[in-house]
C-alpha positions as CSV (number, residue, x, y, z in Angstrom):
1,M,91.4,116.1,138.8
2,I,89.0,113.6,137.3
3,I,85.3,114.3,138.0
4,T,83.6,111.2,139.5
5,E,81.1,109.3,137.5
6,N,78.5,109.9,140.2
7,L,78.8,113.7,139.7
8,I,78.5,113.4,135.9
9,T,75.4,111.2,136.5
10,F,74.0,113.8,138.9
11,F,74.6,116.5,136.3
12,S,72.9,114.4,133.5
13,E,69.9,113.5,135.7
14,T,69.4,117.1,136.7
15,R,69.4,118.3,133.1
16,E,67.0,115.6,132.1
17,H,64.6,116.2,135.0
18,T,64.2,119.9,134.1
19,E,63.1,118.9,130.6
20,A,60.8,116.2,132.0
21,L,59.0,118.8,134.1
22,C,58.2,120.7,130.9
23,K,56.8,117.7,129.0
24,P,53.1,118.3,130.0
25,L,53.3,121.9,128.7
26,E,51.7,123.2,125.4
27,I,54.1,125.1,123.3
28,E,52.3,128.4,124.1
29,D,52.8,127.8,127.9
30,Y,56.6,128.2,127.5
31,V,56.4,132.0,126.8
32,V,53.8,133.3,129.2
33,Q,54.8,135.8,132.0
34,P,51.7,137.0,133.9
35,I,53.6,139.0,136.5
36,V,57.2,140.1,137.1
37,D,57.9,137.5,139.7
38,V,57.1,134.6,137.3
39,S,59.5,133.7,134.5
40,P,58.4,131.9,131.4
41,P,59.4,128.2,131.3
42,K,61.4,128.8,128.2
43,W,63.5,131.3,130.1
44,H,64.2,128.9,132.9
45,L,65.4,126.3,130.4
46,G,67.8,128.9,128.8
47,H,69.0,130.5,132.0
48,T,70.0,127.3,133.7
49,T,71.9,126.4,130.5
50,W,73.6,129.9,130.3
51,F,74.8,129.4,133.9
52,F,76.9,126.4,132.9
53,E,78.1,128.1,129.7
54,E,79.0,131.4,131.4
55,F,80.7,130.1,134.5
56,I,82.3,126.9,133.2
57,L,82.6,126.4,129.5
58,K,83.6,130.0,128.5
59,H,86.5,130.0,131.0
60,H,87.6,126.4,131.3
61,K,87.0,124.6,127.9
62,P,89.7,125.4,125.4
63,N,88.4,126.8,122.1
64,Y,84.8,126.7,123.3
65,Q,82.4,128.3,120.8
66,L,79.4,130.1,122.1
67,F,76.1,128.7,120.9
68,N,74.8,132.2,120.3
69,E,76.5,135.4,121.2
70,D,73.1,137.1,122.1
71,F,72.0,134.4,124.6
72,A,74.0,135.9,127.5
73,F,71.9,139.1,127.1
74,V,68.7,137.1,127.0
75,F,69.3,134.6,129.8
76,N,71.4,136.4,132.3
77,S,69.2,137.0,135.4
78,Y,70.7,139.5,137.8
79,Y,74.5,139.3,137.4
80,E,75.6,142.9,137.1
81,S,79.3,142.0,136.8
82,I,78.6,139.9,133.6
83,G,76.9,142.6,131.5
84,K,73.6,143.9,130.2
85,R,70.5,141.7,130.2
86,V,66.9,141.8,129.3
87,V,64.7,143.6,131.9
88,R,63.1,141.0,134.1
89,N,59.5,141.9,133.3
90,D,60.3,141.6,129.5
91,R,61.1,137.9,129.6
92,G,57.6,137.1,128.4
93,N,58.1,139.3,125.3
94,L,60.8,137.0,123.9
95,S,59.0,135.2,121.2
96,R,62.5,134.5,119.8
97,P,64.6,132.4,120.4
98,G,61.9,129.8,119.9
99,V,61.4,126.9,122.2
100,A,63.1,124.4,119.8
101,K,66.1,126.7,119.6
102,V,66.3,126.9,123.4
103,Y,66.2,123.1,123.6
104,D,69.0,123.0,121.0
105,Y,71.0,125.3,123.2
106,R,70.4,123.1,126.2
107,H,71.6,120.0,124.4
108,Y,74.6,121.7,122.9
109,V,75.8,123.0,126.3
110,T,75.1,119.7,128.0
111,N,77.2,117.8,125.5
112,E,80.0,120.3,125.6
113,L,80.1,120.1,129.3
114,K,80.1,116.3,129.4
115,E,83.1,116.4,127.0
116,L,84.9,118.8,129.3
117,L,84.2,116.6,132.3
118,S,85.6,113.5,130.6
119,S,89.1,115.1,130.9
120,N,91.2,116.2,133.9
121,V,89.7,119.4,135.3
122,S,90.4,121.6,138.2
123,K,88.9,121.6,141.7
124,E,87.3,125.0,140.7
125,V,85.4,123.4,137.9
126,E,84.1,120.7,140.2
127,M,82.9,123.4,142.6
128,L,81.2,125.3,139.8
129,L,79.6,122.2,138.4
130,L,78.1,121.3,141.8
131,M,76.8,124.9,142.2
132,G,75.4,124.8,138.7
133,I,73.6,121.6,139.4
134,H,72.0,123.0,142.6
135,H,71.3,126.2,140.8
136,E,69.3,124.3,138.2
137,K,67.5,122.4,141.0
138,Q,66.5,125.7,142.5
139,H,65.1,126.6,139.1
140,Q,63.2,123.3,138.9
141,E,61.3,124.4,141.9
142,L,60.8,127.9,140.5
143,L,59.7,126.3,137.2
144,M,57.0,124.4,138.9
145,T,55.7,127.4,140.9
146,D,55.8,129.5,137.8
147,I,53.9,126.9,135.7
148,K,51.3,126.7,138.4
149,Y,50.9,130.5,138.4
150,I,50.7,130.6,134.6
151,L,48.0,127.8,134.4
152,G,46.3,128.9,137.6
153,N,45.7,132.4,136.2
154,N,44.4,131.0,132.8
155,P,40.6,131.5,132.8
156,L,40.1,127.9,132.0
157,L,42.2,126.7,134.9
158,P,43.9,123.9,132.9
159,R,45.6,121.0,134.7
160,Y,49.3,120.5,134.5
161,N,48.9,116.7,134.8
162,D,46.7,114.1,136.6
163,T,49.3,112.8,139.0
164,F,51.1,115.6,140.9
165,E,50.0,115.6,144.5
166,E,50.1,118.8,146.6
167,D,47.8,118.0,149.5
168,Y,49.8,115.7,151.8
169,T,48.1,115.6,155.1
170,Q,49.8,115.3,158.5
171,S,47.6,112.5,160.0
172,F,48.8,112.6,163.6
173,P,47.7,114.5,166.7
174,S,48.7,118.1,167.2
175,K,51.0,118.9,170.1
176,W,53.5,121.5,171.3
177,I,57.1,120.6,171.4
178,T,58.9,122.2,174.3
179,M,62.5,123.3,173.6
180,N,64.7,124.1,176.6
181,E,66.6,127.3,177.0
182,G,70.2,127.0,175.9
183,I,72.9,127.5,173.4
184,Y,72.3,125.8,170.0
185,E,74.6,125.5,167.0
186,I,73.2,126.8,163.8
187,G,74.4,126.5,160.2
188,H,75.9,123.9,157.8
189,D,78.6,121.7,159.3
190,N,79.1,118.9,156.8
191,P,82.1,119.7,154.5
192,S,81.4,116.7,152.4
193,S,77.9,117.8,151.3
194,F,76.8,120.8,149.3
195,C,75.4,124.1,150.8
196,Y,75.2,127.7,149.7
197,D,77.4,130.3,151.2
198,N,74.5,131.8,153.2
199,E,74.4,128.6,155.3
200,L,78.0,128.9,156.3
201,G,79.5,130.4,159.4
202,R,78.2,127.8,161.8
203,H,77.7,129.6,165.1
204,K,76.2,129.4,168.5
205,V,72.9,131.1,169.3
206,F,71.3,131.4,172.7
207,I,67.6,130.6,172.6
208,H,65.1,131.1,175.4
209,E,62.6,128.3,176.2
210,Y,59.9,128.1,173.6
211,N,57.2,125.8,172.2
212,I,56.8,124.9,168.6
213,S,54.0,123.1,166.9
214,N,54.6,119.6,165.5
215,K,52.1,120.3,162.7
216,L,51.6,122.9,160.0
217,V,48.4,125.0,160.1
218,T,45.7,123.3,158.0
219,N,43.2,124.7,155.5
220,K,40.5,124.1,158.0
221,E,42.3,126.1,160.7
222,Y,43.0,128.9,158.3
223,L,39.4,129.0,157.1
224,E,38.4,129.6,160.7
225,F,40.6,132.7,160.6
226,I,38.9,133.9,157.4
227,N,35.4,133.3,158.8
228,S,36.2,135.1,162.0
229,G,37.0,138.3,160.1
230,G,40.8,137.9,160.2
231,Y,41.2,139.8,156.9
232,E,39.1,142.7,158.3
233,D,40.8,143.2,161.7
234,F,43.6,145.7,161.4
235,N,44.8,144.8,164.9
236,L,46.2,141.5,163.6
237,W,48.4,143.0,160.8
238,H,51.6,144.9,160.5
239,A,50.9,148.5,159.2
240,E,52.6,147.5,155.9
241,G,50.6,144.3,155.7
242,W,47.3,146.2,156.3
243,D,48.2,148.7,153.5
244,W,49.0,145.7,151.3
245,L,45.6,144.2,152.1
246,K,43.7,147.4,151.3
247,Q,45.6,147.9,148.0
248,T,45.3,144.3,146.8
249,K,41.8,143.5,148.2
250,I,43.1,140.0,149.1
251,S,40.8,138.0,151.3
252,Q,42.0,134.4,151.1
253,P,45.1,132.4,150.1
254,M,46.2,132.4,146.5
255,Y,44.3,130.0,144.2
256,W,41.3,129.7,146.5
257,H,37.9,130.0,144.8
258,N,34.5,130.1,146.6
259,I,32.1,128.4,144.2
260,D,28.4,128.4,145.3
261,G,29.5,128.5,148.9
262,D,32.1,125.7,148.7
263,W,35.8,126.4,148.8
264,H,38.0,125.0,146.0
265,H,41.6,125.6,145.1
266,Y,43.6,125.4,141.9
267,T,46.2,122.7,142.0
268,L,48.6,121.3,139.4
269,K,45.8,118.6,138.9
270,G,43.3,121.4,138.1
271,L,40.6,122.8,140.2
272,Q,39.9,120.6,143.3
273,K,37.6,120.8,146.3
274,L,39.6,122.3,149.2
275,N,41.2,119.5,151.3
276,L,40.5,120.9,154.8
277,D,43.1,118.6,156.4
278,A,46.0,119.6,154.2
279,P,48.4,122.3,155.3
280,V,47.5,125.8,154.0
281,M,49.7,127.1,151.3
282,H,50.4,130.1,149.0
283,I,50.2,132.7,151.7
284,S,52.4,135.7,152.3
285,Y,54.4,136.5,155.4
286,F,51.9,139.2,156.2
287,E,49.1,136.6,156.3
288,A,51.2,134.1,158.3
289,F,52.0,136.8,160.9
290,A,48.3,137.9,161.1
291,Y,47.1,134.3,161.6
292,A,49.7,133.7,164.3
293,Q,48.5,136.9,166.0
294,W,44.9,135.7,165.8
295,K,45.9,132.4,167.5
296,G,47.8,134.2,170.3
297,C,51.0,132.8,169.0
298,R,53.9,133.8,166.8
299,L,56.1,132.5,164.0
300,P,59.3,130.8,165.0
301,T,62.7,132.3,164.3
302,E,64.8,130.5,161.8
303,F,67.1,129.5,164.7
304,E,64.2,128.0,166.7
305,W,63.1,126.2,163.6
306,E,66.6,124.7,162.9
307,A,67.1,123.7,166.6
308,A,63.8,121.8,166.7
309,Q,63.5,120.4,163.2
310,K,64.5,116.9,164.0
311,L,61.4,116.7,166.3
312,F,58.7,117.4,163.7
313,E,57.8,116.5,160.2
314,W,58.6,119.1,157.5
315,G,58.9,119.2,153.7
316,S,55.5,119.9,152.2
317,R,55.5,123.7,152.6
318,W,58.2,126.3,152.9
319,E,57.6,127.8,156.4
320,W,57.7,131.5,157.0
321,T,59.9,132.5,160.0
322,E,60.2,135.7,162.0
323,S,63.8,136.1,161.0
324,A,65.1,138.7,158.6
325,Y,67.4,137.4,155.9
326,L,70.8,138.5,157.2
327,P,74.4,137.1,157.0
328,Y,75.7,134.7,159.5
329,P,78.8,135.7,161.6
330,G,81.9,135.9,159.4
331,Y,80.0,135.8,156.1
332,K,82.0,137.0,153.1
333,K,80.8,137.3,149.6
334,A,82.8,135.4,147.0
335,P,84.7,137.5,144.5
336,G,83.2,138.2,141.1
337,A,79.8,137.1,139.8
338,I,79.5,134.1,142.1
339,G,79.4,136.6,145.0
340,E,76.1,138.0,143.6
341,Y,74.3,134.7,144.2
342,N,73.1,135.3,147.7
343,G,74.8,138.2,149.5
344,K,73.2,141.1,147.7
345,F,69.7,140.0,148.6
346,M,70.2,140.2,152.3
347,V,67.8,143.1,152.9
348,N,64.0,143.5,153.2
349,Q,63.4,139.7,153.0
350,K,62.2,137.1,155.4
351,V,63.8,133.6,155.8
352,L,61.7,130.5,155.0
353,R,62.8,127.1,156.2
354,G,62.1,123.5,155.2
355,S,61.2,122.7,151.6
356,S,58.0,122.1,149.6
357,V,56.2,119.5,147.5
358,V,58.0,120.9,144.4
359,S,61.5,120.9,146.0
360,P,63.7,118.5,143.9
361,N,65.4,115.5,145.3
362,H,69.0,115.8,146.7
363,H,68.5,119.5,147.3
364,I,66.8,119.5,150.7
365,R,68.6,120.0,154.0
366,P,67.7,121.5,157.4
367,T,70.1,124.4,157.1
368,Y,68.7,125.6,153.8
369,R,67.8,129.3,154.0
370,N,65.2,130.3,151.4
371,F,64.1,134.0,151.4
372,F,61.4,136.1,149.8
373,Q,59.8,139.5,150.2
374,T,56.9,139.6,152.7
375,N,54.1,140.1,150.1
376,L,54.9,137.1,147.9
377,R,52.6,134.1,147.7
378,W,53.3,132.1,144.6
379,Q,55.6,129.7,146.3
380,F,54.3,126.8,148.3
381,T,54.5,128.7,151.6
382,G,52.8,127.7,154.9
383,I,52.7,128.3,158.6
384,R,54.1,126.6,161.7
385,L,53.3,128.3,165.0
386,A,55.5,128.9,168.0
387,K,54.9,130.5,171.4
């Protein structure tokens, strides 16, 4: 089959956008890895390139020559079936290959893939290409959250740029949306649009009557929780969350700084005075749960969220839900390495719904199931209440 010009353009624009996100960086920023959850920008550039090389070019382009035989070891993330790889927390120790060499790698693979796509290719290649594009879009979001962590933990709190806006406010009155008891259909149902396999298996779910907030919890509201002693009241927390608090000594959202009695927070535009009307962000599931307890409410399940999402505004924060990350009915992992993409992570994680201010265009949909461990905060995570 002939790949459509639109899909080739989509591929090209995605590759260019990743590099555009890195333009504000200093060369030293590309290599830093402050914690295991954060990968250096240079690694993201290489990993997203390796994905296209490993899954498409190696198997579908005749006489394809690897750019570098060692790069699979360097840029493989978690694919056990493909071979050995650098330990995740060692990604920041890779002074070589250098940034220039990684960009050479990107351009080489991009050009080789465009050449392949100019010929007649199989339906499998089209499927892998679309997955690779959306895989890179996932990493565009991770790249931005990782850049923020890298710069936000630099003692000088340098800005990424002067234009990136994080604090979109929801300037409309708060209200509870009542959802009737009934059977709702959940999951992706549009065969002409892309989704991941964890969204498939559209199925019916019975949901009791519930109320869900039309707005996200704001910084002002969350500050009231802090000032009331929310971080000191064990009654509000899961036992594991309380242990996490005692171990980490956390007492406010990530990137918050109390300077001479005034709250500020680090943003990609640098240190800013806290916008009290903006939705709170960079909090763990533990904190979201405790806040909901303090308010006499709860977090919605992912099914409640999806059933109601057309009735409220979403998209500036990933929203913690009360749902464990589990397979939908009939879920089956794909064979081989592609099957490692989602299925093997369906344990000890919570589902987040929506998207965030760093989610890329053409990658957002109401059935998207993001997932993270309960203690993680470096993503743009927020709270929507239910009761």
